LODO-281433 format. One record per residue: residue number from 1; residue in three letters; x, y, z of N, C-alpha, C in turn. Coordinates in nm, 2 decimals. Atoms other than C-alpha are relative to their C-alpha. Layout:
% LODO-281433
{NUM; 'Ala'; {X; Y; Z}; {X; Y; Z}; {X; Y; Z}};
...
This chain:
% LODO-281433
{1; 'Met'; {-0.06; 0.04; -0.13}; {-0.99; 0.26; -0.66}; {0.00; -0.15; 0.01}};
{2; 'Arg'; {-0.01; 0.14; 0.00}; {-0.87; -0.09; -0.60}; {0.01; -0.05; 0.15}};
{3; 'Val'; {0.01; 0.06; -0.14}; {-0.94; -0.31; -0.29}; {0.04; -0.15; -0.01}};
{4; 'Leu'; {-0.04; 0.15; 0.00}; {-0.79; -0.65; -0.20}; {-0.08; -0.06; 0.12}};
{5; 'Val'; {0.07; 0.07; -0.10}; {-1.02; -0.89; -0.02}; {0.07; -0.14; 0.03}};
{6; 'Val'; {-0.07; 0.12; -0.04}; {-0.84; -1.17; 0.17}; {-0.09; -0.08; 0.09}};
{7; 'Glu'; {0.10; 0.08; -0.07}; {-1.09; -1.44; 0.28}; {0.01; -0.14; -0.05}};
{8; 'Asp'; {-0.01; 0.14; 0.05}; {-1.06; -1.82; 0.27}; {-0.13; -0.07; -0.02}};
{9; 'Asp'; {0.13; 0.05; 0.02}; {-1.43; -1.88; 0.28}; {-0.05; 0.04; -0.14}};
{10; 'Glu'; {0.02; -0.04; 0.14}; {-1.51; -1.89; -0.09}; {-0.14; 0.07; -0.02}};
{11; 'Asp'; {0.14; -0.06; 0.02}; {-1.89; -1.81; -0.06}; {0.01; 0.14; 0.05}};
{12; 'Leu'; {0.00; -0.14; -0.05}; {-1.82; -1.51; 0.16}; {0.09; 0.09; -0.08}};
{13; 'Arg'; {-0.09; -0.08; 0.09}; {-1.53; -1.40; -0.06}; {-0.07; 0.05; -0.12}};
{14; 'Val'; {0.07; -0.03; 0.12}; {-1.75; -1.41; -0.36}; {-0.11; 0.11; 0.03}};
{15; 'Ala'; {0.10; -0.09; -0.04}; {-2.03; -1.22; -0.18}; {0.06; 0.14; 0.02}};
{16; 'Val'; {-0.06; -0.13; -0.03}; {-1.80; -0.95; -0.05}; {0.05; 0.07; -0.13}};
{17; 'Thr'; {-0.05; -0.05; 0.13}; {-1.64; -0.91; -0.39}; {-0.11; 0.06; -0.08}};
{18; 'Ala'; {0.12; -0.05; 0.08}; {-1.98; -0.87; -0.56}; {-0.05; 0.13; 0.06}};
{19; 'Glu'; {0.05; -0.12; -0.07}; {-2.09; -0.61; -0.30}; {0.09; 0.12; -0.03}};
{20; 'Leu'; {-0.10; -0.11; 0.01}; {-1.77; -0.40; -0.33}; {0.00; 0.05; -0.15}};
{21; 'Arg'; {0.00; -0.04; 0.14}; {-1.77; -0.41; -0.71}; {-0.13; 0.07; -0.04}};
{22; 'Gly'; {0.13; -0.08; 0.02}; {-2.14; -0.30; -0.70}; {0.01; 0.14; 0.05}};
{23; 'Ser'; {-0.02; -0.14; -0.06}; {-2.01; 0.00; -0.50}; {0.09; 0.08; -0.08}};
{24; 'Gly'; {-0.08; -0.08; 0.09}; {-1.79; 0.10; -0.79}; {0.15; -0.02; 0.02}};
{25; 'Leu'; {-0.14; 0.03; -0.03}; {-1.46; -0.05; -0.66}; {0.05; -0.11; -0.09}};
{26; 'Asp'; {-0.07; 0.12; 0.06}; {-1.21; -0.27; -0.84}; {0.05; -0.09; 0.11}};
{27; 'Val'; {-0.03; 0.09; -0.11}; {-1.15; -0.58; -0.64}; {0.09; -0.11; -0.04}};
{28; 'Asp'; {-0.08; 0.12; 0.01}; {-0.87; -0.84; -0.62}; {-0.03; -0.08; 0.12}};
{29; 'Thr'; {0.03; 0.09; -0.11}; {-0.90; -1.14; -0.41}; {0.12; -0.09; 0.03}};
{30; 'Ala'; {-0.10; 0.09; -0.04}; {-0.68; -1.38; -0.21}; {-0.06; -0.09; 0.11}};
{31; 'Ser'; {0.05; 0.09; -0.10}; {-0.74; -1.68; 0.02}; {0.10; -0.03; 0.11}};
{32; 'Thr'; {-0.11; 0.03; -0.10}; {-0.41; -1.69; 0.22}; {0.08; 0.13; 0.01}};
{33; 'Ile'; {-0.09; -0.12; -0.02}; {-0.16; -1.44; 0.36}; {0.11; 0.00; -0.10}};
{34; 'Ala'; {-0.11; 0.00; 0.10}; {0.11; -1.56; 0.12}; {-0.05; 0.05; -0.13}};
{35; 'Glu'; {0.05; -0.05; 0.13}; {-0.12; -1.49; -0.18}; {-0.03; 0.14; 0.01}};
{36; 'Ala'; {0.02; -0.14; -0.02}; {-0.22; -1.16; -0.04}; {0.13; 0.08; -0.01}};
{37; 'Asp'; {-0.13; -0.07; 0.01}; {0.15; -1.06; 0.00}; {0.05; 0.01; -0.14}};
{38; 'Arg'; {-0.04; -0.01; 0.14}; {0.22; -1.15; -0.36}; {-0.08; 0.11; -0.08}};
{39; 'Arg'; {0.08; -0.10; 0.07}; {-0.07; -0.93; -0.48}; {0.03; 0.14; 0.05}};
{40; 'Leu'; {-0.03; -0.13; -0.05}; {0.02; -0.64; -0.25}; {0.14; 0.04; -0.05}};
{41; 'Thr'; {-0.13; -0.03; 0.06}; {0.38; -0.66; -0.39}; {-0.01; 0.05; -0.14}};
{42; 'Lys'; {0.01; -0.03; 0.14}; {0.26; -0.64; -0.75}; {-0.09; 0.11; -0.04}};
{43; 'Thr'; {0.11; -0.10; 0.03}; {-0.04; -0.40; -0.73}; {-0.03; 0.09; 0.11}};
{44; 'Thr'; {0.03; -0.10; -0.10}; {-0.13; -0.08; -0.56}; {-0.15; -0.01; 0.04}};
{45; 'His'; {0.13; 0.00; -0.05}; {-0.44; -0.10; -0.34}; {-0.03; 0.11; 0.09}};
{46; 'Gln'; {0.04; -0.11; -0.09}; {-0.63; 0.17; -0.15}; {-0.06; -0.05; 0.13}};
{47; 'Cys'; {0.05; 0.06; -0.12}; {-0.77; -0.07; 0.11}; {0.02; -0.15; -0.01}};
{48; 'Val'; {-0.01; 0.14; 0.00}; {-0.73; -0.43; 0.22}; {-0.10; -0.05; 0.11}};
{49; 'Val'; {0.09; 0.07; -0.09}; {-1.01; -0.64; 0.38}; {0.05; -0.13; 0.03}};
{50; 'Phe'; {-0.06; 0.12; -0.04}; {-0.85; -0.91; 0.58}; {-0.09; -0.08; 0.10}};
{51; 'Asp'; {0.05; 0.09; -0.10}; {-1.02; -1.21; 0.74}; {0.11; -0.02; 0.10}};
{52; 'Arg'; {-0.11; 0.01; -0.09}; {-0.82; -1.25; 1.06}; {0.06; -0.14; -0.01}};
{53; 'Met'; {-0.06; 0.13; 0.00}; {-0.78; -1.63; 1.07}; {0.00; -0.06; -0.13}};
{54; 'Leu'; {-0.01; 0.05; 0.13}; {-0.65; -1.76; 0.75}; {0.08; -0.13; 0.01}};
{55; 'Pro'; {-0.07; 0.13; -0.01}; {-0.50; -2.10; 0.66}; {0.15; 0.00; 0.04}};
{56; 'Asp'; {-0.15; -0.01; -0.03}; {-0.14; -1.98; 0.70}; {0.03; 0.10; 0.11}};
{57; 'Gly'; {-0.03; -0.09; -0.11}; {-0.19; -1.76; 1.01}; {-0.10; 0.10; 0.03}};
{58; 'Asp'; {0.09; -0.11; -0.04}; {-0.35; -1.47; 1.19}; {0.05; 0.13; -0.08}};
{59; 'Ala'; {-0.03; -0.11; 0.09}; {-0.36; -1.17; 0.95}; {0.05; 0.12; 0.08}};
{60; 'Ile'; {-0.05; -0.12; -0.07}; {-0.29; -0.92; 1.23}; {0.15; 0.00; 0.02}};
{61; 'Asp'; {-0.14; 0.01; -0.01}; {0.06; -1.05; 1.27}; {0.07; 0.05; -0.13}};
{62; 'Tyr'; {-0.05; -0.05; 0.13}; {0.12; -0.99; 0.89}; {-0.01; 0.15; -0.01}};
{63; 'Val'; {0.02; -0.14; 0.01}; {-0.03; -0.64; 0.91}; {0.10; 0.08; 0.09}};
{64; 'Gln'; {-0.10; -0.06; -0.10}; {0.18; -0.55; 1.22}; {0.14; 0.01; -0.06}};
{65; 'Asp'; {-0.14; 0.01; 0.06}; {0.50; -0.66; 1.04}; {0.01; 0.10; -0.11}};
{66; 'Arg'; {0.00; -0.10; 0.11}; {0.41; -0.45; 0.73}; {0.00; 0.14; 0.05}};
{67; 'Arg'; {0.00; -0.13; -0.06}; {0.33; -0.15; 0.94}; {0.14; 0.05; 0.05}};
{68; 'Arg'; {-0.14; -0.03; -0.05}; {0.68; -0.17; 1.09}; {0.09; 0.04; -0.12}};
{69; 'Gln'; {-0.08; -0.03; 0.12}; {0.81; -0.15; 0.73}; {-0.04; 0.13; -0.07}};
{70; 'Gly'; {0.05; -0.12; 0.05}; {0.62; 0.17; 0.67}; {-0.12; -0.01; -0.09}};
{71; 'Trp'; {0.12; 0.02; 0.08}; {0.32; 0.02; 0.49}; {-0.12; 0.08; 0.06}};
{72; 'Ala'; {0.11; -0.09; -0.05}; {0.02; 0.26; 0.52}; {-0.13; -0.02; -0.06}};
{73; 'Val'; {0.13; 0.02; 0.06}; {-0.26; 0.11; 0.33}; {-0.11; -0.03; 0.11}};
{74; 'Pro'; {0.10; 0.03; -0.10}; {-0.59; 0.11; 0.53}; {-0.04; -0.15; 0.00}};
{75; 'Val'; {0.03; 0.14; -0.01}; {-0.69; -0.23; 0.66}; {-0.13; -0.01; 0.09}};
{76; 'Leu'; {0.11; 0.04; -0.07}; {-1.03; -0.36; 0.77}; {0.00; -0.15; 0.03}};
{77; 'Phe'; {-0.01; 0.14; -0.04}; {-1.03; -0.68; 0.97}; {-0.15; -0.06; 0.01}};
{78; 'Leu'; {0.12; 0.07; -0.01}; {-1.32; -0.93; 0.94}; {0.03; -0.12; 0.10}};
{79; 'Thr'; {-0.03; 0.11; -0.10}; {-1.35; -1.18; 1.23}; {-0.13; -0.04; 0.07}};
{80; 'Ala'; {0.11; 0.05; -0.09}; {-1.59; -1.39; 1.44}; {0.03; 0.03; 0.14}};
{81; 'Arg'; {-0.04; -0.04; -0.14}; {-1.40; -1.27; 1.75}; {-0.06; 0.13; 0.03}};
{82; 'Asp'; {0.08; -0.11; -0.03}; {-1.63; -1.02; 1.91}; {0.02; 0.07; 0.13}};
{83; 'Thr'; {-0.02; -0.07; -0.13}; {-1.49; -0.92; 2.25}; {0.07; 0.13; -0.02}};
{84; 'Val'; {-0.07; -0.13; 0.01}; {-1.36; -0.57; 2.32}; {0.15; -0.03; -0.01}};
{85; 'Ala'; {-0.15; 0.02; 0.00}; {-1.01; -0.72; 2.38}; {0.04; -0.04; -0.14}};
{86; 'Asp'; {-0.03; 0.04; 0.14}; {-1.02; -0.88; 2.03}; {0.01; 0.13; -0.09}};
{87; 'Arg'; {0.01; -0.12; 0.09}; {-1.12; -0.55; 1.87}; {0.12; 0.09; 0.03}};
{88; 'Val'; {-0.12; -0.09; -0.03}; {-0.85; -0.35; 2.06}; {0.13; -0.07; -0.05}};
{89; 'Asp'; {-0.12; 0.07; 0.05}; {-0.59; -0.62; 1.96}; {0.01; 0.03; -0.15}};
{90; 'Gly'; {0.00; -0.03; 0.14}; {-0.69; -0.56; 1.60}; {0.06; 0.14; -0.03}};
{91; 'Phe'; {-0.04; -0.13; 0.02}; {-0.64; -0.19; 1.62}; {0.15; 0.02; 0.04}};
{92; 'Asn'; {-0.14; -0.01; -0.05}; {-0.31; -0.23; 1.82}; {0.10; -0.06; -0.10}};
{93; 'His'; {-0.08; 0.06; 0.10}; {-0.18; -0.44; 1.54}; {0.00; 0.06; -0.14}};
{94; 'Gly'; {-0.01; -0.08; 0.12}; {-0.23; -0.18; 1.27}; {-0.13; 0.00; -0.08}};
{95; 'Gly'; {0.13; -0.01; 0.07}; {-0.60; -0.22; 1.18}; {-0.06; 0.13; 0.00}};
{96; 'Asp'; {0.06; -0.13; 0.00}; {-0.80; 0.08; 1.08}; {-0.15; -0.01; 0.03}};
{97; 'Asp'; {0.14; 0.03; -0.03}; {-1.15; -0.08; 1.12}; {-0.01; -0.15; 0.03}};
{98; 'Tyr'; {0.02; 0.13; -0.05}; {-1.29; -0.40; 1.26}; {-0.15; -0.04; -0.01}};
{99; 'Leu'; {0.14; 0.03; 0.02}; {-1.61; -0.57; 1.16}; {-0.02; -0.15; 0.04}};
{100; 'Val'; {0.02; 0.13; -0.05}; {-1.75; -0.88; 1.34}; {-0.11; -0.07; -0.09}};
{101; 'Lys'; {0.09; 0.09; 0.07}; {-1.91; -1.17; 1.15}; {-0.11; -0.05; 0.09}};
{102; 'Pro'; {0.04; -0.04; 0.13}; {-2.19; -1.20; 1.06}; {-0.03; 0.15; -0.01}};
{103; 'Phe'; {0.02; -0.15; 0.01}; {-2.23; -0.85; 0.92}; {-0.09; 0.03; -0.12}};
{104; 'Ala'; {0.08; -0.04; 0.12}; {-2.45; -0.66; 0.67}; {0.09; 0.04; -0.11}};
{105; 'Met'; {-0.09; -0.03; 0.11}; {-2.29; -0.63; 0.33}; {0.00; 0.15; -0.03}};
{106; 'Asp'; {0.00; -0.14; 0.03}; {-2.40; -0.27; 0.29}; {0.08; 0.08; 0.10}};
{107; 'Glu'; {-0.08; -0.06; -0.10}; {-2.23; -0.18; 0.62}; {0.15; -0.02; -0.04}};
{108; 'Leu'; {-0.13; 0.03; 0.04}; {-1.91; -0.35; 0.50}; {0.04; 0.10; -0.11}};
{109; 'Ala'; {-0.03; -0.09; 0.12}; {-1.92; -0.15; 0.17}; {0.02; 0.14; 0.05}};
{110; 'Ala'; {-0.01; -0.13; -0.05}; {-1.98; 0.17; 0.36}; {0.13; 0.03; 0.07}};
{111; 'Arg'; {-0.13; -0.01; -0.08}; {-1.68; 0.11; 0.59}; {0.12; 0.00; -0.10}};
{112; 'Val'; {-0.11; 0.00; 0.09}; {-1.45; 0.02; 0.30}; {0.01; 0.13; -0.08}};
{113; 'Leu'; {0.00; -0.12; 0.08}; {-1.56; 0.32; 0.10}; {0.06; 0.12; 0.09}};
{114; 'Thr'; {-0.05; -0.10; -0.09}; {-1.48; 0.54; 0.41}; {0.15; -0.01; 0.00}};
{115; 'Leu'; {-0.14; 0.02; -0.01}; {-1.13; 0.39; 0.43}; {0.07; 0.04; -0.13}};
{116; 'Val'; {-0.06; -0.03; 0.13}; {-1.07; 0.43; 0.06}; {0.00; 0.15; -0.02}};
{117; 'Arg'; {0.00; -0.15; 0.00}; {-1.17; 0.80; 0.08}; {0.10; 0.06; 0.09}};
{118; 'Arg'; {-0.10; -0.05; -0.10}; {-0.95; 0.85; 0.38}; {0.14; -0.02; -0.06}};
{119; 'Ala'; {-0.13; 0.02; 0.07}; {-0.66; 0.70; 0.18}; {0.03; 0.10; -0.11}};
{120; 'Gly'; {-0.02; -0.09; 0.11}; {-0.72; 0.94; -0.10}; {0.02; 0.14; 0.04}};
{121; 'Arg'; {-0.02; -0.14; -0.05}; {-0.71; 1.25; 0.12}; {0.15; 0.02; 0.03}};
{122; 'Gly'; {-0.14; -0.04; -0.01}; {-0.39; 1.42; 0.21}; {0.09; -0.10; 0.08}};
{123; 'Arg'; {-0.09; 0.09; -0.07}; {-0.08; 1.24; 0.34}; {0.09; 0.08; 0.09}};
{124; 'Pro'; {-0.09; -0.08; -0.08}; {0.18; 1.33; 0.60}; {0.09; 0.09; -0.08}};
{125; 'Ser'; {-0.09; -0.09; 0.07}; {0.40; 1.62; 0.51}; {0.14; -0.06; -0.01}};
{126; 'Val'; {-0.13; 0.07; 0.01}; {0.70; 1.41; 0.59}; {-0.02; -0.15; -0.01}};
{127; 'Leu'; {0.01; 0.15; 0.02}; {0.72; 1.05; 0.46}; {0.13; -0.06; 0.05}};
{128; 'Arg'; {-0.12; 0.06; -0.06}; {0.96; 0.83; 0.66}; {-0.01; -0.15; -0.03}};
{129; 'His'; {-0.01; 0.14; 0.03}; {1.08; 0.49; 0.56}; {0.14; -0.04; 0.04}};
{130; 'Gly'; {-0.13; 0.02; -0.05}; {1.37; 0.35; 0.76}; {0.07; 0.12; 0.03}};
{131; 'Asp'; {-0.08; -0.12; -0.02}; {1.64; 0.61; 0.76}; {-0.02; 0.11; -0.11}};
{132; 'Leu'; {0.03; -0.10; 0.11}; {1.49; 0.79; 0.46}; {-0.11; 0.09; 0.05}};
{133; 'Glu'; {0.10; -0.10; -0.02}; {1.29; 1.11; 0.51}; {-0.02; 0.09; -0.12}};
{134; 'Val'; {0.04; -0.09; 0.12}; {1.10; 1.29; 0.23}; {-0.09; 0.10; 0.05}};
{135; 'Asp'; {0.09; -0.11; -0.04}; {0.97; 1.63; 0.33}; {-0.07; 0.06; -0.12}};
{136; 'Cys'; {0.07; -0.03; 0.12}; {0.70; 1.69; 0.08}; {-0.03; 0.15; 0.00}};
{137; 'Ala'; {0.03; -0.14; 0.00}; {0.63; 2.05; 0.19}; {0.13; 0.08; -0.04}};
{138; 'Arg'; {-0.12; -0.08; 0.03}; {0.99; 2.17; 0.18}; {0.08; -0.06; -0.12}};
{139; 'Arg'; {-0.07; 0.07; 0.11}; {1.09; 1.93; -0.10}; {0.14; -0.03; 0.03}};
{140; 'Glu'; {-0.14; 0.03; -0.05}; {1.39; 1.81; 0.10}; {0.00; -0.15; 0.03}};
{141; 'Val'; {-0.02; 0.15; -0.03}; {1.53; 1.45; 0.13}; {0.12; -0.02; 0.08}};
{142; 'Thr'; {-0.12; 0.04; -0.07}; {1.76; 1.31; 0.38}; {0.01; -0.16; 0.01}};
{143; 'Arg'; {-0.02; 0.14; -0.02}; {1.91; 0.96; 0.42}; {0.10; -0.02; 0.11}};
{144; 'Ala'; {-0.09; 0.01; -0.12}; {2.06; 0.87; 0.76}; {0.05; 0.14; 0.04}};
{145; 'Gly'; {-0.03; -0.13; -0.05}; {2.05; 1.24; 0.84}; {0.08; 0.08; -0.10}};
{146; 'Val'; {-0.08; -0.07; 0.10}; {2.25; 1.34; 0.53}; {-0.10; 0.05; -0.11}};
{147; 'Ala'; {0.09; -0.06; 0.10}; {2.07; 1.59; 0.29}; {0.05; -0.04; -0.14}};
{148; 'Leu'; {-0.03; 0.04; 0.14}; {2.05; 1.48; -0.07}; {-0.05; 0.10; -0.09}};
{149; 'Thr'; {0.04; -0.10; 0.10}; {2.03; 1.70; -0.37}; {-0.06; -0.08; -0.12}};
{150; 'Leu'; {0.07; 0.07; 0.11}; {1.77; 1.58; -0.62}; {-0.06; 0.09; -0.10}};
{151; 'Ser'; {0.07; -0.08; 0.10}; {1.63; 1.71; -0.94}; {-0.15; -0.01; 0.02}};
{152; 'Ser'; {0.15; 0.00; -0.02}; {1.26; 1.79; -0.96}; {-0.06; -0.13; -0.04}};
{153; 'Lys'; {0.06; 0.12; 0.04}; {1.19; 1.47; -1.15}; {0.04; -0.11; 0.10}};
{154; 'Glu'; {-0.04; 0.10; -0.09}; {1.40; 1.26; -0.91}; {-0.08; 0.01; 0.13}};
{155; 'Phe'; {0.08; -0.02; -0.13}; {1.21; 1.41; -0.61}; {-0.14; -0.05; -0.03}};
{156; 'Ala'; {0.14; 0.04; 0.03}; {0.87; 1.35; -0.78}; {-0.01; -0.16; 0.01}};
{157; 'Val'; {0.01; 0.14; 0.00}; {0.95; 0.98; -0.84}; {0.02; -0.06; 0.14}};
{158; 'Leu'; {-0.03; 0.05; -0.14}; {1.10; 0.92; -0.49}; {-0.12; 0.03; 0.09}};
{159; 'Glu'; {0.12; -0.03; -0.08}; {0.80; 1.10; -0.33}; {-0.11; -0.09; -0.02}};
{160; 'Tyr'; {0.11; 0.09; 0.03}; {0.55; 0.88; -0.51}; {0.03; -0.14; 0.05}};
{161; 'Leu'; {-0.03; 0.13; -0.05}; {0.74; 0.56; -0.42}; {-0.01; 0.00; 0.15}};
{162; 'Ala'; {0.01; 0.00; -0.14}; {0.77; 0.67; -0.06}; {-0.14; 0.01; 0.05}};
{163; 'Ala'; {0.14; -0.01; -0.04}; {0.40; 0.75; -0.04}; {-0.07; -0.14; -0.02}};
{164; 'His'; {0.05; 0.13; 0.02}; {0.34; 0.39; -0.16}; {0.10; -0.11; 0.05}};
{165; 'Ala'; {-0.11; 0.09; -0.05}; {0.62; 0.22; 0.05}; {-0.06; -0.14; 0.02}};
{166; 'Gly'; {0.03; 0.14; -0.01}; {0.61; -0.15; 0.04}; {-0.09; -0.06; -0.11}};
{167; 'Gln'; {0.09; 0.04; 0.11}; {0.38; -0.16; -0.27}; {0.08; 0.01; -0.13}};
{168; 'Ala'; {-0.06; -0.01; 0.14}; {0.48; -0.23; -0.63}; {-0.07; 0.11; -0.07}};
{169; 'Val'; {0.05; -0.11; 0.08}; {0.44; 0.08; -0.84}; {0.04; -0.02; -0.15}};
{170; 'Ser'; {-0.03; 0.03; 0.14}; {0.42; 0.03; -1.22}; {0.07; 0.12; -0.06}};
{171; 'Arg'; {-0.06; -0.11; 0.07}; {0.63; 0.24; -1.46}; {-0.11; 0.09; -0.06}};
{172; 'Ile'; {0.11; -0.09; 0.05}; {0.30; 0.36; -1.61}; {-0.05; 0.09; 0.11}};
{173; 'Glu'; {0.04; -0.09; -0.11}; {0.19; 0.49; -1.27}; {0.09; 0.12; 0.02}};
{174; 'Leu'; {-0.10; -0.11; -0.02}; {0.51; 0.68; -1.23}; {0.00; 0.10; -0.11}};
{175; 'Ile'; {0.01; -0.09; 0.11}; {0.48; 0.83; -1.57}; {-0.13; 0.09; 0.01}};
{176; 'Glu'; {0.12; -0.07; -0.01}; {0.12; 0.93; -1.51}; {0.00; 0.11; 0.12}};
{177; 'His'; {0.00; -0.08; -0.12}; {0.20; 1.09; -1.17}; {0.12; 0.10; 0.01}};
{178; 'Cys'; {-0.13; -0.08; -0.01}; {0.55; 1.24; -1.23}; {0.04; 0.07; -0.12}};
{179; 'Trp'; {-0.03; -0.07; 0.13}; {0.55; 1.35; -1.59}; {-0.12; 0.07; -0.05}};
{180; 'Asp'; {0.11; -0.07; 0.07}; {0.34; 1.60; -1.78}; {-0.06; -0.09; -0.11}};
{181; 'Ala'; {0.06; 0.08; 0.10}; {0.09; 1.44; -2.01}; {0.05; 0.02; -0.14}};
{182; 'Glu'; {-0.05; -0.04; 0.14}; {0.24; 1.62; -2.31}; {0.14; -0.03; -0.01}};
{183; 'Ala'; {-0.14; 0.02; 0.01}; {0.59; 1.52; -2.23}; {0.04; -0.11; -0.10}};
{184; 'Asp'; {-0.05; 0.09; 0.10}; {0.78; 1.34; -2.51}; {0.11; -0.08; 0.07}};
{185; 'Leu'; {-0.09; 0.08; -0.08}; {0.94; 1.06; -2.31}; {0.08; -0.10; -0.08}};
{186; 'Ala'; {-0.08; 0.11; 0.06}; {1.23; 0.84; -2.41}; {-0.05; -0.13; 0.06}};
{187; 'Pro'; {0.05; 0.12; -0.05}; {1.14; 0.47; -2.37}; {0.06; -0.04; 0.14}};
{188; 'Asn'; {-0.06; 0.04; -0.13}; {1.38; 0.43; -2.07}; {0.01; 0.12; 0.10}};
{189; 'Ala'; {0.00; -0.12; -0.09}; {1.30; 0.77; -1.90}; {-0.01; -0.04; 0.15}};
{190; 'Val'; {0.02; 0.03; -0.14}; {1.17; 0.61; -1.58}; {0.13; -0.08; 0.05}};
{191; 'Asn'; {-0.12; 0.08; -0.05}; {1.47; 0.36; -1.56}; {0.11; 0.09; 0.03}};
{192; 'Val'; {-0.12; -0.09; -0.01}; {1.72; 0.65; -1.60}; {-0.02; 0.08; 0.13}};
{193; 'Val'; {0.02; -0.08; -0.13}; {1.56; 0.85; -1.31}; {0.02; -0.09; 0.12}};
{194; 'Val'; {-0.02; 0.09; -0.11}; {1.55; 0.55; -1.09}; {0.14; -0.04; 0.02}};
{195; 'Leu'; {-0.14; 0.03; -0.01}; {1.91; 0.46; -1.16}; {0.07; 0.12; 0.07}};
{196; 'Arg'; {-0.06; -0.12; -0.07}; {2.01; 0.82; -1.06}; {-0.03; 0.00; 0.15}};
{197; 'Leu'; {0.04; 0.00; -0.14}; {1.81; 0.79; -0.74}; {0.07; -0.10; 0.08}};
{198; 'Arg'; {-0.07; 0.11; -0.07}; {1.97; 0.46; -0.65}; {0.14; 0.04; 0.04}};
{199; 'Arg'; {-0.13; -0.05; -0.03}; {2.31; 0.62; -0.68}; {0.01; 0.10; 0.11}};
{200; 'Lys'; {0.00; -0.11; -0.10}; {2.22; 0.92; -0.47}; {-0.05; -0.06; 0.14}};
{201; 'Leu'; {0.05; 0.05; -0.13}; {2.04; 0.71; -0.20}; {0.10; -0.09; 0.06}};
{202; 'Arg'; {-0.10; 0.09; -0.05}; {2.34; 0.48; -0.17}; {-0.05; -0.13; 0.07}};
{203; 'Ser'; {0.05; 0.13; -0.06}; {2.33; 0.14; 0.01}; {-0.03; 0.02; 0.15}};
{204; 'Pro'; {0.06; 0.11; 0.06}; {2.16; -0.04; 0.16}; {-0.11; 0.05; -0.10}};
{205; 'Glu'; {0.10; -0.04; 0.11}; {1.93; -0.03; -0.15}; {-0.14; 0.01; 0.05}};
{206; 'Leu'; {0.14; -0.02; -0.04}; {1.58; 0.11; -0.10}; {-0.09; -0.02; -0.12}};
{207; 'Ile'; {0.09; 0.01; 0.11}; {1.44; 0.10; -0.45}; {0.03; -0.14; -0.07}};
{208; 'His'; {-0.02; 0.14; 0.06}; {1.39; -0.26; -0.58}; {-0.09; -0.01; -0.13}};
{209; 'Thr'; {0.07; 0.03; 0.13}; {1.29; -0.37; -0.93}; {-0.10; -0.11; 0.02}};
{210; 'Val'; {0.10; 0.11; 0.01}; {0.97; -0.57; -0.97}; {-0.01; -0.04; -0.14}};
{211; 'Gly'; {-0.02; 0.05; 0.14}; {1.04; -0.77; -1.28}; {-0.12; 0.02; -0.09}};
{212; 'Gly'; {0.11; -0.01; 0.10}; {0.83; -0.68; -1.58}; {-0.11; 0.10; 0.04}};
{213; 'Tyr'; {0.11; -0.09; -0.05}; {0.63; -0.42; -1.38}; {0.04; 0.14; 0.03}};
{214; 'Gly'; {-0.04; -0.13; -0.05}; {0.80; -0.14; -1.20}; {0.10; -0.01; 0.11}};
{215; 'Tyr'; {-0.10; -0.02; -0.11}; {0.96; -0.06; -0.87}; {-0.08; 0.00; 0.13}};
{216; 'Arg'; {0.05; -0.01; -0.14}; {0.90; -0.09; -0.49}; {0.10; 0.06; 0.09}};
{217; 'Leu'; {-0.09; -0.06; -0.10}; {1.05; 0.12; -0.22}; {-0.02; -0.08; 0.13}};
{218; 'Gly'; {0.00; 0.08; -0.12}; {1.14; -0.10; 0.08}; {0.14; -0.03; 0.05}};
{219; 'Leu'; {-0.13; 0.03; -0.06}; {1.41; -0.21; 0.32}; {0.06; -0.13; -0.05}};
{220; 'Ser'; {-0.05; 0.13; 0.05}; {1.44; -0.55; 0.16}; {-0.09; -0.05; -0.12}};
């Protein structure tokens, strides 16, 4: 399980990273919103720990904007702001948990592990992103209300991308989650399925190429 820690205080960032790694998590770090956005675009994370006030802005504005795009990764805000209004503001902007500085490292780790486990449990039966709907239970897909006919492999790839909307998903991830381990795959098997999906989904384009890595489902 991979977590992103976004904190501009280097000493605190190092301490939080060490604590989370000691809890068995893989940890990436960033010190600004812009750097966090680049990491979230390229790598799948199961939780993000955001310091609220960063050099390039308040993280709750960034999280709220990503939530509007369908981003569903759990977020824990760290902040020195300790009023009830501040905590409510964090939740209203898309936060899943809120921890006031100074805090105990073991409590932070416990809260992050809870969010990671929550992210690993079931997901909504219908995944929505813009005008796209993926009904996982019925295995049906509509775009702008129009039903699409997909092969089983096309559905599997689209379902995985929709479940990780806004995140970069590697070709290796797609192979691991959408193909049998024993399958004898052509080198361009993932590319071929994505090309077919793009044609069926029509414009505006939803599946974007992340150069040298994989794909991301998003409105832009």
